[in-house]
N, C-alpha and C positions, 0 to 999 in steps of 0.2 A: 422449507430449506431448497435455495434454491441451487442449481448445479447446473455447469457446462456439461450437455449431451447432444450429442446428435438428432438432427432434423428425423432421422430414420427411426432412433429411438423414442423420440415422441410420438411419431407416428404409431409406432406400436405399443407405448405405453396410453393410448388411449384406446387400444382394441377392448380390455377386461371392461374399463367405462361406458362404453359402446353397447356389448352383449348386456349389460345390469342394467340402462337406461330403455333399451329394447323392451327388455322384462317387464319391466316396469310401465314405461305406457303404452307398448304395445301390444301388451299381454295383460295387464291386470287394469288397467285405463279401457283402451279402446276393446278390445278382445270382451270383456267383462260384460262391458254397457250393452254390447251388438247381442253376447249370448244372453243378457238380461231383457232383452226384447221381443227374442222369443221362447223364453223357457217355459211359454203358456205350452206352446206347442210340444217343444224339441225339450229336451233336460241335456243330452250330448256337446253341443256346445259351450256350456256351462264347467260341463265338468273336466273341458282342454286346460283352462284356464292353469286349474294347480298341475297336471301335467307336465304343461310347457314349464311353469315355473319350477319344478322341484328339479325338471332334468338340466336347466339353466342351472341352478346355484350350486347341482351335483356335478356340472361341467365345471364350473367358474371353480368350486374347490379345488376337483380334481386338474384341474388347469395350471390353478395360482402353485400345486405342491410338486407337480413336472416343472415349473416356472424356476423355482429353486435351483435344479441342476441346468436347464437348459439354455434359460436368458438372460441377457445383458442384467446386472443389478439395478437398475434403473427400472427396468420391464416388468421384473421380476418385484421390486417394490411396489407397484400399481395394482400388479395381479394380488397383492396380499391383500390392500386395500379395497379389491372388488370383494373377496374373498371372505374377508371379515366383516364386510357389509352385508353380504349372503347369507352368513352363517345368524347376522341375527331376525336378519328377514326372517330368516326359515322358520325362528323361533318364537317370531310374531306370528308368524303363519300357525305355529301348532298349537299355540295356546287361541287362537284363531276359531278353532277345527275340533279343540277339545270344549270350548263354549259352546258351540254349536254341537257338538257330541252329548254334552250335557241338558243343553235344551231340548234336542231330542228323546232323550232320557227320558225326563221331567215331565214333557207332554204326554209321550207313550204309556208309561208306566207307571206314573207317580200322580197324573193325574190333573198337569198344572196347567192352566188359561192359556187359547193358544195368542191372547194379545199379551202373556207377560212372557213366554216364552220369546215371541219376536221381539219384545222390547230387550228381554234378556241376551237376543243374540246379536241383534243388532247394533245395542248400546253401549256393550260390554265385549262384544267379539268381531264384529265387521268395523264398529267406528275406528278403534285403535290399528285397526290393518289399514284402515285408507289414509289416516294420518299417517304411519307409515308410510307408504308410499309415498303418497307426497314429499314426506321430509325426505326420503330417500331418493329422491327425484332432482331435489336441491341439492342433495351432499353428491350424488355422483355426476349432475352438470359441474360441480366445482369440482370434484375428480380430473373427469376430463378435461377442465380446463388448465390445472397444474400439470398433469400430465402430456397438455401440448405446451406451456411454459417452464419446461424445466423444472417444477416442482414437488415434492413430498414432503407427507403431513413429516412433523419432528418425530411422532413417538414411532413411524416406521421407521425411521435413521438410526433411532434410539435400537430397534429390534432386530436391523440390521444391516450395519453402521459398513462404510465402504468409505475407506484415506485416500484408494485411487482413484474418485471421483473429483476431480474441481470443486469446492464450492467455493460460488459466487456472492452468498452472503455470511456471515456469521452471526449466528443470532444468540451469540453469548458476548460479544463485542460492546462493549461502552460506545454511546453515541459521541460523535466527535461536537468538542463545545467551540 
């Protein structure tokens, strides 16, 4: 849905998507790969990835809640989009950590072979996280484009309607013949 909003609102609406993309690309891809390179020597850089991610997710959700009372409607809607995606990603991360924990329990206490645990953790735990990172990068890139062009998803408009902001396209209107 396309709305008539100011350039300043469009600029501020990009902020949650930029934050989310920084977490995805900078933290979960670039920093994670760099930390894997030194994993045999230092484990601490790898531990920074979930800490930064959790802090970013918590901040995004907190800021989205605060946005409901302090920001313009359009900016608030984009904070809600980013917060919803952050919650989805946090659930995916939690499932990945659960699988990794089950692998550790299986290896340490149940006598599972190292190869089986590695396959379980990598295939069932890590692979869905990696795929979701890539999918969320694409979705947030589109979200940032929508923020810059005056658009919000219809589902967000349905949750937070605002009749005061001029709608430039009406999705319910029938096409002209």
